[in-house]
C-alpha positions in Angstrom: -14.6 -15.7 8.7 -11.6 -16.4 10.8 -8.5 -17.1 8.7 -5.3 -18.7 10.1 -2.9 -17.1 7.5 -3.5 -13.5 8.4 -0.8 -11.1 7.1 -0.5 -7.4 7.3 1.7 -6.0 4.5 1.2 -2.3 5.0 2.1 -0.7 8.3 3.8 2.5 9.5 6.0 2.9 12.5 7.5 6.0 14.2 9.9 6.1 11.3 7.1 7.6 9.3 6.2 11.3 10.0 2.6 10.2 10.8 3.5 7.0 12.6 3.3 6.5 16.4 5.0 3.3 17.6 8.3 1.5 17.4 8.9 -1.5 15.2 9.6 -3.6 18.3 6.3 -2.7 20.0 4.4 -3.2 16.7 5.9 -6.7 16.4 4.8 -7.5 20.0 1.2 -6.3 19.3 1.1 -8.3 16.0 2.2 -11.4 17.8 -0.5 -10.9 20.4 -3.1 -10.6 17.5 -1.9 -13.9 15.9 -0.6 -12.2 12.8 1.6 -14.6 10.8 3.6 -12.0 8.9 4.0 -8.2 9.0 5.7 -5.8 6.6 6.9 -2.5 7.8 6.4 0.0 5.0 7.3 3.4 6.2 6.9 6.4 4.0 9.6 7.3 1.5 8.5 10.1 -0.7 10.7 10.3 -3.8 9.6 13.7 -5.0 11.0 15.3 -1.8 13.5 12.6 -0.8 16.5 14.8 0.1 14.5 17.9 1.0 12.5 16.1 3.7 15.5 13.9 4.8 13.9 10.6 3.8 17.5 9.5 3.0 18.1 9.3 6.7 14.8 7.7 7.4 15.6 4.7 5.1 18.8 4.0 7.0 17.2 4.1 10.5 14.1 2.1 9.4 16.1 -0.6 7.7 18.4 -1.0 10.8 15.3 -1.3 13.1 13.7 -3.8 10.8 16.8 -6.0 10.8 16.8 -5.9 14.6 13.2 -6.9 14.8 13.6 -9.7 12.4 16.3 -11.2 14.6 14.4 -10.5 17.9 11.2 -12.1 16.7 12.6 -15.0 14.7 10.3 -18.0 15.0 7.4 -15.8 16.3 6.4 -13.8 13.3 7.7 -13.2 9.8 9.1 -9.7 9.6 9.3 -8.2 6.1 11.6 -5.3 5.4 9.7 -2.9 3.2 8.8 0.7 2.3 5.9 2.6 0.8 7.6 4.5 -2.0 5.5 7.5 -3.0 5.7 9.2 -6.4 8.6 7.0 -7.7 7.7 7.8 -11.3 8.2 11.5 -10.6 11.9 10.9 -10.3 12.9 7.4 -11.5 16.6 8.0 -11.0 16.3 8.7 -7.3 13.8 5.9 -7.0 16.2 3.3 -8.4 19.0 4.6 -6.2 16.7 4.0 -3.1 15.9 0.5 -4.2 19.5 -0.4 -4.5 20.6 1.0 -1.1 19.2 -2.0 0.9 17.8 -5.5 0.4 14.1 -5.2 0.8 11.3 -7.8 0.9 8.5 -5.7 -0.4 8.1 -2.3 -2.0 4.7 -0.7 -2.1 4.1 1.8 -4.9 1.8 4.8 -4.3 0.8 8.3 -5.4 0.0 10.7 -2.5 0.0 13.9 -4.4 0.1 15.4 -7.9 3.3 16.9 -9.2 4.1 20.1 -7.2 1.0 19.8 -5.1 0.2 18.9 -1.5 -1.0 15.5 -0.4 -4.6 14.8 -1.3 -5.5 15.0 2.3 -4.8 18.8 2.2 -6.6 19.8 -1.0 -9.8 21.9 -1.0 -12.2 19.8 -3.1 -15.0 22.5 -3.0 -12.9 25.0 -4.8 -11.0 22.7 -7.2 -12.2 20.6 -10.1 -12.5 17.1 -8.7 -12.8 15.6 -12.2 -9.6 17.3 -13.3 -7.8 16.1 -10.1 -8.9 12.5 -10.6 -8.1 12.4 -14.3 -4.6 13.6 -13.5 -4.3 11.2 -10.6 -5.2 8.1 -12.6 -2.8 9.3 -15.4 -0.1 9.3 -12.8 -1.2 5.8 -11.5 -0.8 4.5 -15.1 2.7 6.1 -15.2 3.6 4.4 -11.9 2.3 1.1 -13.2 4.4 1.4 -16.3 7.5 2.2 -14.3 6.6 -0.9 -12.4 9.7 -1.4 -10.1 7.6 -2.0 -7.0 5.8 -5.1 -5.8 2.3 -4.1 -4.9 0.3 -1.0 -5.9 -1.0 0.5 -2.7 -4.5 2.1 -2.1 -5.4 2.6 -5.8 -8.3 4.9 -5.0 -6.4 6.9 -2.3 -7.9 10.3 -3.2 -11.4 9.0 -2.5 -10.5 8.8 1.2 -10.7 12.5 1.3 -13.0 13.4 -1.6 -15.8 11.0 -0.6 -14.8 10.3 3.0 -14.0 13.8 4.2 -15.6 16.2 1.7 -18.6 13.9 1.1 -18.5 14.5 -2.6 -19.7 11.5 -4.6 -17.4 10.2 -7.3 -18.6 8.1 -10.2 -15.5 6.0 -10.8 -16.9 4.6 -14.1 -15.8 7.9 -15.7 -12.2 6.8 -15.1 -12.7 3.1 -16.0 -10.5 3.2 -19.1 -7.6 4.6 -17.1 -8.1 2.2 -14.2 -8.3 -0.7 -16.6 -5.0 0.4 -18.2 -3.3 0.5 -14.8 -4.7 -2.9 -13.8 -3.8 -4.5 -17.1 -0.2 -3.2 -16.8 0.1 -4.6 -13.3 -1.1 -7.9 -14.5 1.3 -7.9 -17.4 4.2 -7.1 -15.2 3.1 -9.7 -12.5 2.7 -6.9 -9.9 0.3 -7.2 -7.1 -2.7 -5.0 -6.3 -3.2 -4.1 -2.6 -6.5 -4.4 -0.9 -6.1 -1.6 1.7 -8.5 -2.0 4.6 -7.9 1.4 6.3 -11.0 2.9 4.7 -13.2 0.5 6.5 -12.4 2.4 9.7 -12.7 6.0 8.5 -15.4 8.1 6.9 -15.3 6.5 3.5 -16.3 3.2 5.0 -14.9 0.9 2.3 -11.6 -0.7 1.1 -9.2 1.1 -1.2 -10.0 -0.1 -3.9 -13.4 -1.6 -3.6 -14.2 -5.2 -4.4 -15.4 -4.5 -8.0 -11.9 -3.2 -8.9 -10.2 -6.2 -7.3 -12.5 -8.4 -9.3 -11.8 -6.4 -12.5 -8.0 -6.9 -11.8 -8.6 -10.6 -11.8 -10.6 -10.5 -15.0 -7.7 -8.6 -16.7 -5.2 -11.3 -15.7 -4.1 -10.2 -12.3 -2.5 -13.0 -10.3 -1.3 -11.4 -7.1 -3.0 -9.4 -4.3 -1.7 -8.2 -1.0 -3.8 -7.1 2.0 -2.7 -4.3 4.4 -4.2 -2.3 7.2 -2.2 0.8 6.6 -1.9 1.0 10.3 -0.2 3.9 11.9 -0.8 2.7 15.4 0.2 -0.6 17.0 -3.4 -1.3 18.2 -4.6 -1.1 14.6 -2.4 -3.8 13.1 -4.4 -6.4 11.3 -7.6 -4.3 11.3 -9.9 -5.4 8.5 -7.5 -8.1 7.2 -10.2 -10.8 7.2 -12.5 -8.5 5.2 -9.7 -8.0 2.7 -9.2 -11.7 2.4 -12.9 -12.2 1.9 -12.8 -9.7 -0.9 -9.8 -11.5 -2.5 -11.5 -14.8 -2.3 -14.8 -13.5 -3.7 -12.8 -11.9 -6.5 -11.4 -15.2 -7.6 -8.0 -15.3 -5.8 -7.1 -18.4 -3.9 -4.0 -16.9 -2.2 -2.6 -13.7 -0.7 1.0 -12.8 -1.7 3.7 -12.6 0.8 7.1 -11.2 -0.4 10.6 -12.3 0.5 13.6 -10.7 -1.2 11.1 -9.0 -3.6 9.8 -12.4 -4.7 6.2 -13.3 -4.2 5.1 -16.3 -2.2 1.5 -17.3 -2.6 -0.1 -18.1 0.8 -3.4 -19.9 0.6 -6.5 -18.1 1.8 -7.5 -20.4 4.7 
């Protein structure tokens, strides 16, 4: 279905180590695609914030987002954001980052276990997948309890590599109590759950998380969802957003959340 209120609230520019295009160019491409709002959410990893010089990235990214907002005023809504990884690993640093600039949206995510590499680098044939996922969902619960973000990004992130790359099947029902705990906490704190559409275009072939989890979030009292492509290229902005909106609608949501000044604005799914 073609929706008129398409918004992409998870994108990465060349201010991310794995991004490829400038904010200005990405705004141009988003306008060409008829996207109504875009959030730039470059990576800020709290557990290595100073070591990997993310403190400098935040300044540069925020400056460029402010320029883009001015340049594209009246053409597209530009939201200043970040994807804050592992905030619960060092809450003191995380809160300092949040206070440095006035953001519209903060995505919360976990990309790695404590002291470990990103899930994309792990060897799942020589490690205990069940142990990894139990620890991961424990950390997701901890992040949800910390709760000083706006939307929880790609809840099932490790599956992108465990199922998508290693082709190891995962029975998520084994972790349902922990997933429910995280979803319930998000609902109680009025935080959003992201429907991340990137998986539709890589080997896993499905959204992160899948529709059944989005529906479960609604059952547990969730009120807000966001949709993001997790695009790292300008040409991929908006990919799968309609599918994400379809999932939200089938799961019982009538709107997608847009954020301004860290406050949600519910935009009808139409």
